[in-house]
N, C-alpha and C positions, 0 to 999 in steps of 0.2 A: 233084818239080819245084818245087812251091810252097815247100817247106821250104828248098831250096837257094837260091831267089831271096830268101827272107826272111833267111836267114843272110848272104847277100852284102850286103844292104841294112843289116843290123845291124852287120856288121863295118866297112862304110864309115862309118856314123855314129859307131861307137866310135872309129875312127881319128882323127876330128876332135877327140876329147877328149884326144888325145896332143900337141896343140899347146901352145906356151908360154903360151897364154891361160888354161890351167888350172894349178892348183898341182901341185907335185911329187908329193904324196901321192895326189892324184886320178889323175894320169897313171900312177903305179905300179900302182894298183889296176885301172885299165882295162887296162893291159898284161898283168897277171896273168890277167884274164878272157879276153883274146884268146888267151892261150897255153894255156888249159885245154882238155883233150880233150873234156870234156863241155860243150857249148855252151848248156845250159839256162839257166844264170844270166846269161850274156852276152845271150841273146835276151830274157829277162825284163827286163833292165836297159835295153835300147835299142830294143825292137821298136816302141815308140811314145813319145810325149811325155806326161809326167805332166800330166793335163788340169786346168787351172784352171776349176773348175765354179762353180755359183751359191753353193756353200758354201765356196769357196776350194780349198785343196789338201789331200789326204790320201793317204799312201802309205808304202811300206816305205822305210826309210832305206838309203842306199848310193850308189855312183857310178852314173851313167847318166841318160839323159833321162827314164826312167820311174821315177825314185827321188827321194826327198826328200834334197836335199843343198844346199850353199850356192849352187849355180848355178840349180837349179830354183826354190828360194826366192828367189834374186836376181832371176830373170826376173819372178816374180810381184810382187815389191816394186817393181821398175822400172816394170812395166806400171801398177800402182796409182798410183805417183808421177806417171807421165805423165798419167793420167786426172785426178788431183786438180789438177794444174797447169792443165789445160784447164777443169775444172768450176768451180774457185775462182780463176780468173785475176784477179778484181777484189779479192781479199783480199790485203792487204800481206804477211801471214805465215801461210801454211798450217801447220797443226800436226797431229800424230798422237800417239797413245799406243801403246806396245808393251809387251806382257806375255807371259809364257810359263809353261808347267807344268813338271813334274818330269822329263819324258822326256829320254833321252839326246839330246844335240845341241840341245835347246831353247834353252839360253842362247846357244849359238853362232849359231843361226839368228836369234835376236832381235837380237843385236849386229850381225850382218851386215846385217840389215834396217834397223837404226838408221843404219848407215853409208850405205846406199844412199839412204834418204830424205833424210838431211842433205846428201849429195852433190848432191842435186837441189834444194837450197835449202829443204827442208821441216823445220820445227822438230819435234824428237822429245822426247817425255816417256817415258823408259825406266824401268820398274820395276827396282830394284837386284837382285832375285832373284825366285824363283817367286811367283806370286799367283793367287788364284782367278779364273777367266775372268770371272765377273760384275763383278769389281772393275775390269776393263778397260773394260767397258761404262759403269760408273759414272764412271770417270775421264774418259772421252771427253766425257760430258755436263758434268761438274763443271768441267773445264778449257776447255770451249768449243772442242774440237778438231773438225776436219773429217772425221777418219777414225781408224782404229786397227786393230791386228792382234793376235791372240793365237796364239802358237805352241803348238799342242796337237793331240793326236789322241784327245781324250776318253778313252773306255774301251777303245780298240782294243788289240790285243796289243802287247808291248814293242817289236816290230820297227818299229812305225809311228810316224810323226809327222805333223803337219798344220799348216795355216795358215788361220785364220779372219779374214775381213775384215769390218770394221764401218764404218758410216756415221756422220754427224755426230749422229744421234739416239741413238747407242749401240746400235743394232740391227744384226744381220747384214744385209748388202746384199741388196736385192731390186730388181725392175725399176723403172726402166730401168738403174740403176747396175750391177747384176750383169752384164748382157750387155755393157755398154759397157766395164767393166773387163776382162772376158774378151777383148774385141776388142783392147784395148791390150796385154794380156799376150801375146796371140798375135802381135803385131807385133814383139815382142822376139825376133828370129830368131837372134841371135848373142850369145855371151858378151861381145863387144866393145860391145854396146849397154847393158850393165849398168854403172852408175857405182858401183864398189866403194869408191872412196877417200872416206871420210867426212869431214865437217866437224865436229870436236869442239865448236866454238862453238855448234852448233845442236842438241847432244844434252844434255838436262838429266836428271840422275838424280833420280827422285822419292824423297822421304823418307817417313818414317812418318806424316807429317801426313795424307796422303790415306787411309791405313789408318784413322786415328783418326776422320776425318770420315765415312768410309764406315760404320764401326761406330756412330757417333753417330746418323747418319741411319737406320740399321736399327733402333736402339732406339726411334725415334719411331713405328714401326708396331706396337709391343707394345700389347695390349689388356687384359691381365689382370695388372697389376702386383701387386695384393693377393694373388692366388693364387700368384704366383711367390714372393713374400715368405714366405707360409705354408709353401710346399713347396720352399724353396730348397735343401734338402738331399737332394732326390730324386736317386737314383743313376743316372747316365747314362753308358753306355759309348760312347765315340766313337772311330772309326778313320778316318784319311784314306786308308787303303790305299796308303801310301807317297807320297801326292800333296800338292797345294797346300793342301788344307783345313787342314793342320797350322799354317799361318801365321796363320790368322784365326779359325777356327771355335771352338776352345777359349777363345780370348780373348773372342770375341763372346758365347759362352754365359755366361762369368763376368761380363761387363759387364751382361748382362741380369739377373743376380742368382743364377745357379745356382752352388753352391759345391762340388758333388761330381761333378766330371767325371773319369771313370775312363778312362785311356789303355790302349791295347794297344801297349806299348813297341816291340815288333818292327816294327809297322806305322807307327810315328811316324817311322821312318827314311826320309828322302826318297831315292827310288831309281827311276830309269827302268827298272830290271830287274824291279821288283815281285816281290822274292824270295820272299815268303810266300804268293803266290796264283798260280794258273794264269792267271786273267783278272781284271784290276782293275775288274770291272763289278759295281756294287752291286745289279743286277737278279738276279745269280746267288747262290744260297745259299752256295756255296763261298767267295765273297769275304767273307762276313760270319761265317764259321765261327769264326775266332779271337776275334772280338768277342763273339759269343754265348757262347763258352766262358768268356771273361773275366766276362761278366755272370752266368753261373751260379755261377762261383767267388766273386764278390763280392756276390751277392744283388741286383744292379742291376735296375731296373724297365724300362729303355728302352735299346735299341741303335740307334746311327745310324752310317752309313758314307757318306762322300762319294767320288765317283769321282776320278780323278787330277787333273782340272782344276776340281774342286769346283763343278760346276754342277748335279749331280744327287745325290739322297740316297736311300739304301735304309734300311729300318728293320725292327726286330724288336721285338715286344711280348709280354708274358705273356698266355696265354689263361686261361680259367676254371680250368684245372688247374694253372696256374703254369708251364706249359711255354712256351718261346719259339716264336712263329710269325712268319714273315716277312710283312710287308705288301707287296702289289704296288702298282704305280704308280697304278692306278685307285682303290685303297683309300685311299692317302695323299691323292690328289687330292680324293676325296670328303670325307675328314676335314678337310682344309684349308679347302675351300669352305664346308662346314657350320659350322665354328668361326668363320670370318671373318664370314660373314653373320649368324650368331647373335649374336656379340658386337657387331657394328655395330648390330644392331637393339636389343639391350639397352642400348647406350650412346646411343641416339637419333641415330645417325649416318645412318640410311637416310632419304634425302630424296626418293627416287623416280627419281633419274637415275643410280643405280649400275649397274655391270655386272661380269660375270665372263666368262672366256674358257676354252674347251677345244678340243682338236683333234677332228676329225670321228670319229676312231677311238677316242676316249676314252669312258668310261662315260656313259650317258644319265642316270645317277643325279644328276649335277651339274645337269642341266636341271630335274629334279624339285625339287631343293633350292632352286634359284634362283627357280623359278616360284612356289613356295609363299610366298616372302617378297617377291614383286614385284620381283625383281632381273632385269634383262635378261641373257640369256646369248647370247654369240656363239660360233658354230662356225667353226673355221678349219682349214687344211690342217696336216698333220704337219710339225713343225719349228717351233722357237720364234720364228723370224723372222716367222712369220705371226701369232703372238700379239702380237708387237711391232708388227706392221702394224695390227692392230685397235686397239691402244693409240694409235698415231699418228693413226688416223682419228677417234678419239674425244677427242683432246686438246682441252681447254677446252669440251667438250660434255657429257661424262659422267664420272663418278667411278669409277676403277678400284678393284676390291676385291681381285682375285686371278685368276690363270690358270695352267693347267698341262696336262700331257699324260700319257698312260698310261705313257710311257717314263721315268718317275721325275723329270721336270723340273717345277719350280713356281717362280712368281714372286709374292711377296706385296707388292711395293713398285713404285711407278711411276717412281722415279728411276733404275732400272736397266731395261734392255731386253733381257735374256737370262735364261734360267733361272738360279736362284741357290740353291746348296746352303747358303750361309752363312745367309741369311735363313730358308730352309726348316728347317734344324736348330734355329735359334732358335725358330721357330714351333712345331715339333713338341714341343720341350721345354716350351714355354709351354702347349700343349694338354694335355700330360701333367699339368702342375701344376693347370690349370683343371679337368680331369677329377677329379683327386685331391681337389680342394676340394669336389667333389660326391660323394665316396666312390665314384668310378668309375675304372676303368682305361681306357687308350686302346682296348683291345680291346672293353670293354663299351660305350664310346662308339660304336665302329663298329657293334656289334650294334644299338644303339639307333637309329642312323641307318637301318639296314636295316628295323627295325620301323616306323619313321615314314614312310620314303620308298619302301620296297619292297626286297626282296633282289635283289642283282645279282651275277652271276658272269661273269667274262670270261676267255676263253682265246685265246691267239694260236697259230696253226699256220703254220709256215713250211715250204714245200716247195722244196728245192734243185734247180735245173735248170742244170747246168754247161754252159759253152761256147756256141758258136754255135747248136747244135741245141737246147740248153736255153732260150736266149733266144727261139727260134722257138716252142718248146712253151709258154712263158709267154704269148707274144703270142696263140697259138691259144686258150689257156685263157680269157684275158680276152675275146677275140672271142666265144667260145662262151657265156660267162656273160652277155654283152650281147645276143647274137642269140637265145639260148634261155634267157631268165631263169627263175629258180626260181619256181614257182607256189606252193610252200609250203616251210616250214622245220620239220621234225619234226612235221608234221601241222597246223601253223598257217599259215593263208593269208597270202601276201605281199600287202600292200595298197599299198605305196609303194616305188618304186625311185628312187635318186639316181644319176645318171651324171655324174660331175664332168669327164669327158673332153668331154662335150657341154654341160655345165652345164644339164642338164634333170632335172626331177623328174617322175615319172609316177605319177599316182593311178590305180591299177588299177581300183578299183570305179567311179570316175566317168569313167574313160578320158580323163582330162585331163592336160595337161602344164603345168608351171610352169618358169620360168627360175630357176636357182639363183644367188643373189647371192654370187659369189666373185670375187676379184681376177684370177684366171686359171684356165685349165683344168688338170686333173690326172688322171692315169690311175687313178682310184679308182671303184669301183662299190659301192653299198650297197643291201641288201635290208632292209625293215622288215616284220615279221610282226604279225598282230593280237594275239598274246599277249605282245608286247613284245620278242620276239627280234630282234636286229640282227646282220647279217653285213656286214662291210666286206672288200673284196678289192682288193689293189693289188700291183703288182710292186715289189720293193725298189729304191730308187734307188742303193744302194751295193753290193749283193750279188746273186749270181745266184739270187734267190729270188722266189717269189710268196707273199704273206702274206695270211692269213685272220684276221680278228678276229671272234670269236663272243661275243655278249653275251646272257645269259639273264636274264629278270626273273620274279619271282613275289611274291605278297603274303604277308607273315607278320604274325601278331598279337602275337607275344611272342618273347623270346630263345630260349625252349624249342623253338620251331618251326624255328629256323635250321638245325639239324643235318639235319633231314628235307628242308628246302629245298635244302641243298647237295647231298645225295644225288640228289634229283630233277633238279637242274641239271646234274650230271655226266652223268646218263643222257640228258638232253635234248641236251647238247652232242655226245654220241656219235651221237645220231640226226641232228642237224644235219650233222655231218661226213659221215654216210652219204648224206644228201640231196645234199650238195655233191660227193660222190665223192672225199673226201679222208680 
């Protein structure tokens, strides 16, 4: 009975897309869906409206209210335009920046959005073709715009596209603007509410000047010019994995002084089909396979890969045996923070008011590094908009050194407010040159960080729970971990619990509670054990998963002790999983 009611509702909604308000191609595709015997695709396309969330839109491309197409993108843009006109009513000319990645339909969605903004009297600065997402953030600030959007689905599969909304500070929107924009988007109830007829006079195509200014500003954060000059011929393999990184990253590396950038020609081809990889995600070893093979073939020292919108970077370096090993996001984060703080100190730039930022599920090694050098560390929620919020709160009060997250995003400059693979690639190459000037590899540098600040191993475990029953299971699991908290983790006593849903921290030994200083609540629970073990638990915000982040710490006195420390950490992680029942 429920299925027949749903199908009736779906068909009714689909039939509204057959009106003359929709273009001929869309009407034809909807008609084909309605005539198909198997109604699965029809239901998926129309059973709900693609929701404009706090991060914007993301979904599979196609016709229908639950798909990414010019009408769902149009409604999002119209809603954002309506909000901008209310919020900035006193400004004579509201302006926005629009950029996009390499995905299929990204240019189409960007141009349609430009038409809609301009039809609403809003000035549009449109990039002429694909650009890294962080450059959109940079351009918003540089041009003094009130907002901006980037058409991208990051590292999602090729069937997806997305829509990221930014505010005047160049950061993704947060409260109160996120909820207010969502309310305006939800008011766009009909395609007739969308102003598609653009005003060309209000659309300005950006030229390469903004690229040049961006790279010039990125060069200003370099800290080891002499090391780069001495090791300018270091061999670096770089791949954009068919994405936007190809437009700027090789150019930026050469501008920094590196002369031996080796390409993976097949992956320099810009394509939303990502033909050489199953998934264009630099977190996955398979995505770096061709680049590592090229490095072995050419004798290169460093491999770097950016994701399709060039805001995250994955890397591989040679170990003590000369074999390539992949660095995870916590390792690159630790290397970046260590290098930046070390060089700032050596150059006499630490004045006592500097800070770094990490997300709560990222490695505590960052805290150890910062503390030793008297640098303040801020913890924030997962998602780079929260790192940007910390930067906003500290504007003109403290000096930003760098910030990042375990999911391969890092930002080394304060004139951008989103994670940046362009600057991260530049920074990683510089670190390789700096290490080489001390007769060390990047791998040895990481080993030495472990020796100085303690060995750390982090593992993520995701448990998939599909459908309505799965969502209920996840909710029950979170409830159980709260009401019956772990007393120990692999034999080590839990001494502190953080519950970000209640914003409370509980000191078990003292039986005291403190209030957690966070901008809002979040469904995350953390256990801290006496031996340094940390476990973070949270439901995924985008997938039917509950996620566990396990972090193990131990003390090592030399590089030679690291192999045994890793074996012990792997064993302890297995014990922790057993403790948690996962």
